[in-house]
Wavefront OBJ file of the C-alpha trace (Angstrom):
o trace
v -38.787 -10.623 -16.437
v -41.304 -10.118 -13.627
v -39.015 -8.574 -11.007
v -39.626 -5.933 -8.377
v -37.000 -3.803 -6.622
v -37.255 -2.392 -3.098
v -34.936 -0.355 -0.912
v -35.241 0.520 2.777
v -33.008 1.864 5.513
v -32.827 1.049 9.210
v -32.646 3.866 11.762
v -28.951 3.062 12.290
v -28.173 3.643 8.594
v -27.987 0.036 7.363
v -29.377 -0.130 3.824
v -31.433 -3.065 2.545
v -31.954 -3.669 -1.189
v -33.814 -6.563 -2.762
v -35.162 -7.758 -6.080
v -38.074 -10.175 -6.210
v -37.782 -13.093 -8.635
v -41.056 -14.921 -7.962
v -40.336 -18.024 -10.064
v -36.945 -18.736 -8.500
v -36.568 -21.625 -6.058
v -33.615 -19.914 -4.428
v -32.530 -16.770 -2.623
v -29.113 -15.170 -2.876
v -28.518 -13.003 0.182
v -25.475 -11.048 1.292
v -24.062 -8.490 3.686
v -21.577 -6.004 2.252
v -19.231 -3.988 4.445
v -17.794 -0.902 2.763
v -14.240 -1.392 3.854
v -11.396 -2.883 1.867
v -7.705 -2.649 1.161
v -7.781 1.045 0.242
v -9.158 1.912 3.693
v -6.307 0.317 5.643
v -3.339 1.982 7.297
v 0.023 0.692 5.961
v 0.892 -0.920 9.296
v -2.210 -3.129 9.149
v -2.263 -3.878 5.429
v -4.437 -6.939 4.849
v -6.592 -6.438 7.957
v -9.878 -6.450 5.982
v -9.041 -9.799 4.414
v -7.779 -11.303 7.666
v -10.956 -10.183 9.420
v -13.034 -11.831 6.690
v -11.258 -15.103 7.564
v -11.538 -14.670 11.316
v -15.306 -14.216 11.538
v -15.684 -17.804 10.296
v -13.634 -19.101 13.264
v -16.595 -18.684 15.589
v -19.234 -16.323 16.949
v -20.805 -15.967 20.369
v -23.455 -18.527 19.416
v -21.790 -20.742 16.773
v -18.509 -22.642 16.551
v -16.540 -22.697 13.287
v -17.997 -26.130 12.517
v -21.549 -24.966 13.227
v -21.060 -22.004 10.889
v -19.832 -24.313 8.130
v -22.632 -26.817 8.717
v -25.462 -24.269 9.057
v -26.194 -23.841 5.352
v -24.223 -26.706 3.861
v -26.514 -29.187 5.652
v -29.443 -27.538 3.854
v -27.818 -27.813 0.423
v -26.868 -24.142 0.508
v -23.611 -22.265 0.139
v -21.839 -19.771 2.411
v -18.745 -17.799 1.495
v -17.019 -14.412 1.571
v -14.444 -12.347 -0.273
v -12.503 -9.124 0.141
v -11.695 -6.561 -2.544
v -9.810 -3.303 -2.541
v -13.057 -1.426 -1.813
v -15.414 -3.698 0.140
v -15.932 -7.038 1.885
v -18.843 -9.309 0.977
v -20.395 -12.182 2.972
v -22.858 -14.105 0.827
v -25.108 -17.143 0.843
v -27.214 -19.081 -1.664
v -30.089 -21.133 -0.272
v -33.491 -22.509 -1.160
v -36.211 -19.893 -0.684
v -37.542 -21.614 2.457
v -34.153 -21.223 4.144
v -33.471 -17.511 3.546
v -34.007 -16.594 7.201
v -31.391 -19.095 8.342
v -28.971 -17.623 5.813
v -29.645 -14.103 7.084
v -29.195 -15.291 10.669
v -25.780 -16.797 9.935
v -24.600 -13.801 7.915
v -25.762 -11.383 10.611
v -23.998 -13.485 13.227
v -20.738 -13.214 11.289
v -20.830 -9.418 11.025
v -22.093 -8.797 14.561
v -20.934 -11.453 16.999
v -17.406 -12.568 16.160
v -15.812 -14.391 19.111
v -12.058 -14.270 18.666
v -9.633 -16.223 20.833
v -5.862 -15.816 20.680
v -5.219 -19.368 19.497
v -7.528 -19.012 16.504
v -6.109 -15.566 15.729
v -2.564 -16.921 15.535
v -3.705 -19.960 13.557
v -5.551 -17.926 10.934
v -2.620 -15.555 10.496
v -0.585 -18.618 9.571
v -3.268 -19.652 7.074
v -3.180 -16.239 5.373
v 0.623 -16.330 5.287
v 0.281 -19.625 3.393
v -2.216 -17.939 1.083
v 0.306 -15.173 0.389
v 2.993 -17.762 -0.346
v 0.616 -19.587 -2.691
v -0.192 -16.369 -4.559
v 3.535 -15.755 -4.992
v 3.707 -19.083 -6.859
v 0.734 -18.198 -9.071
v 2.463 -15.882 -11.505
v -0.658 -15.054 -13.490
v -2.194 -13.741 -10.251
v 0.986 -12.215 -8.829
v 1.597 -10.005 -11.849
v -1.600 -8.033 -11.144
v -0.479 -7.263 -7.583
v 2.897 -6.101 -8.898
v 1.152 -3.995 -11.539
v -1.071 -2.269 -8.953
v 1.988 -1.492 -6.849
v 3.746 0.025 -9.853
v 0.964 2.208 -11.264
v -0.522 3.428 -7.966
v 2.690 3.861 -5.981
v 2.027 4.962 -2.387
v -1.761 5.067 -2.792
v -3.688 2.509 -0.666
v -5.109 0.902 -3.858
v -1.576 -0.239 -4.629
v -1.437 -2.604 -1.668
v -2.165 -6.322 -2.108
v -5.503 -7.461 -0.709
v -3.825 -10.199 1.329
v -1.392 -7.789 2.960
v 2.311 -8.582 3.334
v 4.123 -11.154 5.487
v 5.453 -8.313 7.662
v 2.050 -6.664 8.194
v 0.423 -10.024 9.008
v 3.114 -11.114 11.453
v 2.976 -7.799 13.333
v -0.819 -7.477 13.416
v -2.374 -7.649 16.884
v -5.671 -9.194 17.892
v -6.763 -5.926 19.508
v -6.276 -4.097 16.192
v -8.564 -6.546 14.393
v -11.246 -6.306 17.080
v -11.119 -2.490 16.989
v -11.384 -2.530 13.194
v -14.387 -4.872 13.394
v -16.215 -2.665 15.885
v -15.387 0.547 14.037
v -16.147 -0.438 10.431
v -18.920 -3.063 10.651
v -21.525 -0.408 11.493
v -24.397 1.688 10.143
v -24.032 3.164 6.663
v -21.017 0.936 6.048
v -23.369 -2.060 5.788
v -25.609 -3.015 2.883
v -27.860 -6.080 2.899
v -28.610 -7.249 -0.638
v -30.932 -10.084 -1.681
v -32.405 -11.489 -4.887
v -34.821 -14.352 -5.401
v -38.218 -15.453 -4.192
v -38.249 -13.229 -1.113
v -40.687 -10.626 0.185
v -38.973 -7.315 1.004
v -41.169 -6.587 4.026
v -40.274 -9.935 5.562
v -36.621 -9.335 4.761
v -36.752 -5.969 6.537
v -38.281 -7.553 9.619
v -35.476 -10.116 9.638
v -32.751 -7.502 9.215
v -34.246 -5.213 11.882
v -34.390 -8.116 14.324
v -30.761 -9.112 13.783
v -28.966 -5.885 12.884
v -31.238 -3.173 14.266
v -29.076 -2.710 17.368
v -25.914 -2.180 15.353
v -24.117 1.077 16.055
v -25.261 3.998 13.927
v -22.656 5.557 11.661
v -22.398 7.725 8.553
v -20.274 7.197 5.463
v -16.963 9.007 5.700
v -15.750 10.291 2.354
v -12.032 10.039 3.082
v -10.988 8.142 -0.031
v -8.814 9.998 -2.523
v -8.511 9.061 -6.180
v -5.120 7.593 -7.127
v -2.644 9.165 -9.513
v -1.536 6.955 -12.405
v 2.212 6.401 -12.674
v 3.820 5.420 -15.957
v 6.206 2.597 -15.156
v 7.705 -0.379 -16.975
v 8.916 -3.056 -14.592
v 10.526 -6.484 -14.958
v 10.490 -9.263 -12.367
v 12.960 -12.078 -12.900
v 11.415 -15.376 -11.732
v 12.020 -19.069 -12.498
v 9.050 -19.936 -14.715
v 8.077 -21.910 -17.777
v 6.415 -18.856 -19.320
v 6.899 -15.122 -19.453
v 3.850 -13.252 -18.199
v 3.167 -9.922 -19.877
v 0.794 -7.287 -18.497
v 0.196 -3.885 -20.060
v -2.293 -1.296 -18.875
v -3.753 2.154 -19.333
v -5.848 4.340 -17.011
v -9.479 4.311 -18.079
v -13.084 4.637 -16.939
v -14.197 4.386 -13.330
v -17.608 2.986 -12.380
v -18.971 6.553 -12.387
v -17.442 7.638 -15.698
v -20.037 8.872 -18.202
v -18.258 6.860 -20.902
v -17.986 3.640 -18.984
v -19.883 1.703 -21.626
v -17.595 2.978 -24.369
v -14.799 1.505 -22.253
v -16.729 -1.774 -21.948
v -17.141 -2.006 -25.728
v -13.479 -1.078 -26.337
v -12.363 -3.750 -23.886
v -14.626 -6.384 -25.460
v -13.369 -5.760 -28.989
v -9.735 -5.645 -27.841
v -9.541 -8.828 -25.780
v -12.930 -9.774 -24.374
v -13.375 -13.108 -26.126
v -12.405 -15.382 -29.001
v -13.641 -12.878 -31.611
v -11.543 -10.039 -30.159
v -8.742 -8.347 -32.077
v -5.938 -9.544 -29.804
v -7.160 -13.139 -29.569
v -7.452 -13.418 -33.328
v -4.144 -11.683 -34.069
v -1.858 -13.223 -31.450
v -3.347 -16.667 -30.800
v -5.385 -17.708 -33.828
v -3.190 -16.299 -36.615
v 0.245 -16.665 -34.987
v -0.190 -19.363 -32.315
v 2.119 -17.503 -29.913
v 0.000 -17.852 -26.773
v -2.576 -20.022 -25.120
v -4.032 -17.133 -23.114
v -4.426 -13.514 -24.111
v -7.174 -11.207 -22.918
v -7.998 -7.670 -21.865
v -9.936 -6.662 -18.780
v -11.519 -3.581 -17.234
v -10.576 -3.160 -13.581
v -13.032 -0.509 -12.381
v -13.087 1.234 -9.019
v -15.413 3.927 -7.715
v -13.079 6.763 -8.690
v -10.578 5.204 -11.095
v -10.032 2.339 -13.464
v -7.622 0.586 -15.762
v -7.702 -1.407 -18.984
v -5.188 -4.252 -18.782
v -3.925 -6.656 -21.425
v -2.484 -9.974 -20.272
v -0.609 -12.647 -22.240
v 1.494 -15.660 -21.305
v 4.119 -16.984 -23.716
v 7.574 -18.544 -24.033
v 10.530 -16.262 -23.374
v 11.666 -16.508 -26.998
v 8.267 -15.229 -28.185
v 7.797 -12.371 -25.698
v 9.043 -9.705 -28.128
v 6.772 -10.988 -30.905
v 3.735 -10.965 -28.616
v 4.461 -7.479 -27.296
v 5.071 -6.118 -30.790
v 1.818 -7.634 -32.083
v -0.140 -6.058 -29.221
v 1.522 -2.735 -30.042
v 0.563 -3.051 -33.720
v -3.062 -3.846 -32.870
v -3.236 -0.720 -30.708
v -1.642 1.344 -33.464
v -4.188 0.096 -36.019
v -7.059 0.676 -33.604
v -6.080 4.265 -32.887
v -5.219 5.063 -36.503
v -8.144 3.411 -38.282
v -10.723 3.339 -35.519
v -13.401 0.671 -35.312
v -16.158 0.046 -37.799
v -19.866 0.408 -37.222
v -20.370 -3.320 -37.794
v -17.710 -4.149 -35.168
v -19.316 -1.851 -32.606
v -22.775 -3.300 -33.260
v -21.465 -6.857 -32.964
v -19.706 -6.187 -29.668
v -22.694 -4.242 -28.310
v -24.834 -7.282 -29.064
v -22.262 -9.485 -27.318
v -22.219 -7.311 -24.181
v -26.023 -7.053 -24.069
v -26.313 -10.828 -24.503
v -23.914 -11.404 -21.610
v -25.921 -9.041 -19.398
v -29.247 -10.684 -20.254
v -27.859 -14.173 -19.627
v -26.399 -12.965 -16.337
v -29.740 -11.469 -15.303
v -31.172 -14.989 -14.997
v -28.599 -15.715 -12.275
v -29.876 -14.458 -8.918
v -26.355 -14.339 -7.455
v -25.408 -12.024 -10.298
v -28.470 -9.868 -9.582
v -27.729 -9.765 -5.846
v -24.220 -8.492 -6.613
v -25.483 -5.948 -9.121
v -27.970 -4.515 -6.603
v -25.239 -4.037 -4.013
v -22.646 -2.572 -6.383
v -25.155 -0.076 -7.790
v -26.048 0.988 -4.246
v -22.353 1.331 -3.343
v -21.422 3.302 -6.456
v -24.558 5.266 -7.359
v -26.741 5.013 -4.266
v -29.634 3.886 -6.446
v -31.103 1.005 -8.438
v -30.231 0.409 -12.090
v -32.436 -2.180 -13.754
v -31.190 -4.539 -16.445
v -33.318 -2.659 -18.982
v -31.766 0.666 -17.935
v -28.243 -0.678 -18.390
v -29.121 -2.122 -21.803
v -30.572 1.225 -22.912
v -27.325 2.924 -21.884
v -25.321 0.441 -23.949
v -27.589 0.937 -26.950
v -26.708 4.651 -26.893
v -23.071 3.811 -27.610
v -22.181 4.549 -31.246
v -19.195 3.995 -33.494
v -18.370 7.713 -33.122
v -18.468 7.686 -29.310
v -16.297 4.542 -29.186
v -13.716 6.002 -31.573
v -13.707 9.290 -29.652
v -13.163 7.342 -26.452
v -10.272 5.317 -27.900
v -8.511 8.394 -29.268
v -9.044 10.610 -26.238
v -8.617 8.144 -23.381
v -6.231 5.399 -24.482
v -3.191 7.670 -24.333
v -0.071 5.936 -25.586
v 2.225 7.919 -23.331
v 0.526 6.528 -20.200
v 0.960 2.819 -20.901
v 2.512 0.972 -17.942
v 3.503 -2.663 -17.746
v 5.063 -5.589 -15.913
v 7.042 -8.424 -17.462
v 7.498 -11.426 -15.176
v 9.355 -14.680 -15.763
v 12.680 -16.257 -16.667
v 15.041 -14.184 -18.808
v 13.070 -10.940 -18.622
v 16.075 -8.905 -17.460
v 17.459 -9.310 -20.976
v 14.238 -7.831 -22.353
v 14.249 -4.766 -20.107
v 15.352 -2.192 -22.720
v 12.874 -3.483 -25.311
v 10.123 -3.526 -22.694
v 10.778 0.041 -21.603
v 10.660 1.245 -25.218
v 7.575 -0.743 -26.296
v 4.753 1.611 -27.243
v 1.049 0.989 -27.539
l 1 2 3 4 5 6 7 8 9 10 11 12 13 14 15 16 17 18 19 20 21 22 23 24 25 26 27 28 29 30 31 32 33 34 35 36 37 38 39 40 41 42 43 44 45 46 47 48 49 50 51 52 53 54 55 56 57 58 59 60 61 62 63 64 65 66 67 68 69 70 71 72 73 74 75 76 77 78 79 80 81 82 83 84 85 86 87 88 89 90 91 92 93 94 95 96 97 98 99 100 101 102 103 104 105 106 107 108 109 110 111 112 113 114 115 116 117 118 119 120 121 122 123 124 125 126 127 128 129 130 131 132 133 134 135 136 137 138 139 140 141 142 143 144 145 146 147 148 149 150 151 152 153 154 155 156 157 158 159 160 161 162 163 164 165 166 167 168 169 170 171 172 173 174 175 176 177 178 179 180 181 182 183 184 185 186 187 188 189 190 191 192 193 194 195 196 197 198 199 200 201 202 203 204 205 206 207 208 209 210 211 212 213 214 215 216 217 218 219 220 221 222 223 224 225 226 227 228 229 230 231 232 233 234 235 236 237 238 239 240 241 242 243 244 245 246 247 248 249 250 251 252 253 254 255 256 257 258 259 260 261 262 263 264 265 266 267 268 269 270 271 272 273 274 275 276 277 278 279 280 281 282 283 284 285 286 287 288 289 290 291 292 293 294 295 296 297 298 299 300 301 302 303 304 305 306 307 308 309 310 311 312 313 314 315 316 317 318 319 320 321 322 323 324 325 326 327 328 329 330 331 332 333 334 335 336 337 338 339 340 341 342 343 344 345 346 347 348 349 350 351 352 353 354 355 356 357 358 359 360 361 362 363 364 365 366 367 368 369 370 371 372 373 374 375 376 377 378 379 380 381 382 383 384 385 386 387 388 389 390 391 392 393 394 395 396 397 398 399 400 401 402 403 404 405 406 407 408 409 410 411 412 413 414 415 416 417 418 419 420 421 422
């Protein structure tokens, strides 16, 4: 792949990273703000996400409709999302329209024009979003799980906030948060596609060069994992089961052992759990494992949805698969197959410029440097059957397994759930 990476920094601390893909017709461009749920005070939980909504309600030069129309009229896309660690505003446009995309994105992070009516209206919208997430049990169970395993740590809080924090939030608090956090080193501009870095820098300097200078403040503290087994009684057609263990962070030297372990456990249709619980027993429609990685912590979670009458069988099967994995380890052929699967996924993803734009930004956030696709693949190739088995036996501690059981009739399963081992 004929790509070229560049990185520059404005005098105010804003970092700009880009990767040239000369044959692409498109450009994926984004502005990342290094503030998320874990940076919020309890009284304003959800402020990062609410702010992400509010910037689209209008700027000093564009109405909400003009923002929506700006790229859509060109066949492009404009969107945003908030995580527990950052907020991302991103656009996908044809290469001839990259400057318009940058102009709109810069407008959003620099020139929000917030009126009281729109503030109140958008709070109502987010309250509806919270209510909707409460009805989506497969989504809700992850929020409950975070609350259980991270306790009073900011990572435990839901990204959307709570009804109480939203209702009590003031417009002045949001404006202060915007001015304080959308500055200097907290901002990364990331772009991938057919785009010259020098031209990109000129565009960023023109639009964001007058932003307030600021340095990164290392005030985040790693969370402490709490072993908890929790049940949530809810009217539902299915019981939702979520188990988890603390595991590799983004910076962990054995992160790729964790990736391979996750892939062989529940990463696809060839995984141990999918084959054992769905294909051989037919007890679920959905079962999968997932790595949830943060800068300084991480978790491996296993999710399954099943009928109440089958919840014990599903949980016991998951427990048996873990027992076999820890006792017998994994074979060399398994590790090689799943390494090939992971590498294939990475190579296929590298053809997607949105994927590359995200990768550039995340590597800058986590490592402060560029990691090429080839570099990542070389790191994965270094993983061996011995390092994977060592990782499984040393890191997947049975005595740390936490879980949430959500659905109808789960109170009757509480004792079994609390005693279930992995």
